[in-house]
Phi, psi and omega in degrees: 000321179295321180298318180295326176293320179295318179294318178300317178297316179299314180295324176296322178294323177298315180294315183296322183267350181076024180168194179294141182278026176206162181278134178259126181239148174281145180295144178282178185299320181294319179293319178298319179295319179295321179294319178296316179299317179298319178296321180293319178295314181300325182292342182280348186236139180284326182220165176296325179300318178300318179299310182293323176299318179296317180296327181270002178079017181260006186294135176278172184289333182279132180243132174255127179265139172275154173285133182269120181254124178285137179249000000 
């Protein structure tokens, strides 16, 4: 119920301002590079558990690759 109130408030702000109630900016070069790096890291693991196991040194020798989808 709280979520529906928040959405209703947001939509009212869109109508009142004639658009989004905040400025939308394109990511700068550093942010774009970080997003690309994150996608590449994410593509190396089949699940979040595999990622955390690798970070904790528990990763097994078999690696499952995710399909990498360009956004």
